[in-house]
C-alpha positions as CSV (number, residue, x, y, z in Angstrom):
1,M,197.6,193.6,46.6
2,R,195.6,191.1,44.6
3,T,191.9,191.5,43.7
4,Q,189.3,189.6,41.9
5,S,189.0,190.3,38.2
6,R,185.2,190.9,38.4
7,N,185.8,193.8,40.8
8,V,188.3,195.3,38.4
9,A,185.8,194.8,35.5
10,A,183.0,196.4,37.5
11,L,185.1,199.4,38.4
12,R,186.2,199.8,34.8
13,K,182.5,199.9,33.8
14,Y,182.0,202.4,36.5
15,L,184.6,204.6,35.1
16,R,182.8,204.3,31.7
17,R,185.9,203.5,29.6
18,S,185.1,201.7,26.4
19,S,188.7,200.7,25.6
20,K,191.0,198.4,27.6
21,G,194.6,199.2,28.1
22,D,197.4,199.0,30.7
23,K,196.9,202.6,31.6
24,I,193.2,202.1,32.4
25,D,194.0,198.9,34.3
26,A,196.6,200.7,36.3
27,I,194.3,203.6,37.2
28,T,191.5,201.1,38.1
29,L,193.7,199.0,40.3
30,A,195.0,202.1,42.0
31,K,191.4,203.1,43.0
32,M,190.5,199.6,44.2
33,P,191.5,200.2,47.9
34,S,189.0,203.0,48.2
35,V,186.2,201.1,46.4
36,D,186.6,197.6,47.9
37,A,189.3,197.4,50.5
38,E,188.0,194.1,52.0
39,G,188.1,192.4,48.6
40,L,191.9,192.9,48.3
41,N,194.2,190.1,49.3
42,D,197.9,190.2,50.0
43,V,200.1,188.6,47.5
44,Y,202.8,186.2,48.8
45,I,206.0,186.0,46.8
46,P,208.3,183.3,48.2
47,P,211.9,184.1,48.7
48,A,214.3,183.3,45.9
49,K,215.8,180.4,47.9
50,M,212.4,178.8,48.2
51,Y,211.7,179.2,44.5
52,F,215.1,177.6,43.7
53,I,214.3,174.6,46.0
54,Q,210.9,174.2,44.3
55,R,212.5,174.2,40.9
56,L,215.1,171.6,42.0
57,A,212.3,169.3,43.4
58,H,210.3,169.6,40.2
59,Q,213.5,168.8,38.1
60,R,214.1,165.8,40.4
61,R,210.6,164.4,39.9
62,R,211.0,164.8,36.2
63,L,214.3,163.0,36.1
64,E,213.0,160.2,38.3
65,S,210.0,159.8,36.0
66,D,212.3,159.7,33.0
67,M,214.5,157.1,34.7
68,A,211.6,154.9,35.6
69,A,210.3,155.0,32.0
70,R,213.7,154.1,30.6
71,K,214.1,151.2,33.1
72,A,210.6,150.0,32.1
73,R,211.6,150.1,28.4
74,I,214.8,148.1,29.1
75,I,212.9,145.5,31.1
76,S,210.3,145.2,28.3
77,I,213.0,144.7,25.7
78,L,214.8,142.1,27.9
79,D,211.6,140.2,28.7
80,G,210.5,140.2,25.0
81,Y,213.8,139.3,23.4
82,F,215.8,137.6,26.2
83,P,213.4,135.8,28.5
84,G,215.1,134.6,31.6
85,L,218.1,136.9,31.4
86,R,216.7,139.5,33.8
87,Q,216.0,136.9,36.4
88,A,219.7,135.7,36.2
89,F,220.8,138.8,38.1
90,P,220.0,139.6,41.7
91,S,219.6,143.2,40.6
92,L,219.1,144.2,37.0
93,W,221.0,147.5,37.7
94,S,224.1,145.9,39.3
95,P,227.5,146.5,37.6
96,Q,227.5,142.9,36.3
97,A,224.1,143.3,34.6
98,N,225.1,146.7,33.3
99,V,228.2,145.1,31.6
100,I,226.1,142.4,30.0
101,L,223.4,144.8,28.9
102,S,225.9,147.3,27.4
103,S,228.3,145.0,25.7
104,C,227.3,141.4,25.1
105,L,223.6,140.9,24.4
106,N,224.2,138.4,21.6
107,P,223.3,135.0,23.2
108,L,224.8,133.1,20.2
109,A,228.2,134.7,20.8
110,V,227.9,134.1,24.6
111,V,227.2,130.4,24.0
112,R,229.9,130.1,21.4
113,D,232.5,131.6,23.7
114,G,231.5,129.4,26.6
115,E,230.7,129.7,30.2
116,K,234.3,130.2,31.4
117,A,234.8,133.1,29.1
118,L,231.6,134.7,30.4
119,D,232.7,134.1,34.0
120,R,236.1,135.8,33.2
121,F,234.3,138.7,31.6
122,L,232.0,139.2,34.6
123,T,234.8,138.7,37.1
124,T,236.2,142.1,36.1
125,T,233.0,143.8,37.4
126,R,232.3,141.6,40.3
127,P,233.2,143.0,43.8
128,K,236.4,141.6,45.2
129,H,234.8,139.8,48.1
130,R,232.5,137.8,45.9
131,K,234.1,134.7,44.3
132,D,231.0,132.7,43.3
133,A,230.2,131.9,39.7
134,V,226.5,131.3,40.2
135,E,225.5,134.6,38.4
136,S,227.6,133.8,35.3
137,Y,226.1,130.3,35.2
138,M,222.6,131.6,35.4
139,V,223.3,134.1,32.6
140,Y,224.9,131.4,30.5
141,V,221.9,129.1,31.0
142,A,219.5,131.9,30.0
143,C,221.6,132.6,26.9
144,Q,221.6,128.9,26.0
145,A,217.8,128.8,26.1
146,V,217.4,131.9,24.0
147,A,220.2,130.9,21.6
148,I,218.1,127.8,20.5
149,I,215.2,130.1,19.5
150,Y,217.5,132.6,17.7
151,E,219.3,129.8,15.8
152,R,216.0,128.7,14.4
153,L,215.0,132.2,13.5
154,I,218.3,132.9,11.7
155,S,218.0,129.6,9.7
156,A,214.5,130.6,8.7
157,G,215.7,133.9,7.6
158,T,213.5,135.9,10.0
159,I,216.4,137.8,11.6
160,N,220.0,138.5,10.6
161,D,223.2,139.3,12.4
162,D,222.4,143.0,12.6
163,F,219.5,142.2,14.9
164,F,221.6,141.8,18.0
165,D,223.7,144.9,17.2
166,T,220.5,147.0,16.8
167,L,219.2,145.7,20.2
168,Q,222.6,146.3,21.8
169,E,222.6,149.9,20.5
170,K,219.0,150.5,21.7
171,I,219.6,149.2,25.2
172,G,223.0,151.0,25.4
173,R,221.4,154.3,24.5
174,E,218.7,153.8,27.2
175,L,221.4,153.0,29.7
176,R,223.4,156.0,28.9
177,L,220.4,158.3,29.0
């Protein structure tokens, strides 16, 4: 049975006890049904299976929230450092996009290697029934546009070669998590 704390406090005062303790609370609660039977409420304790399902649902919400935050971080990094690259993929979370994001985010290296090398690289992750090279072309064009900017930044001494490795590690870590 569950009761309101003010009733317990009133009964405790009634019993004229000056000190509080578990023994006094236990005696007070035991006498509550005879003092205020209508003020008592039944306590519902859900079955263990229901509690387990509630915990799983809570965990799922937390994981979904974490995943959404990580995806938002990846999108922010891409839009800030690689404008146009995200739009080159039909889905940023496709296997082809995942390969690009996790292994070749250096637009200077992509442009240096050429479009055919990029297409061969993406072909390994492309589903067997898709034979078009539109996606690799769009990625290559986006890398060309960004490479122009980064070449100027490197020649000005604003960034160095470690810049792309650091970004690659950061995005790779977010993808793994």
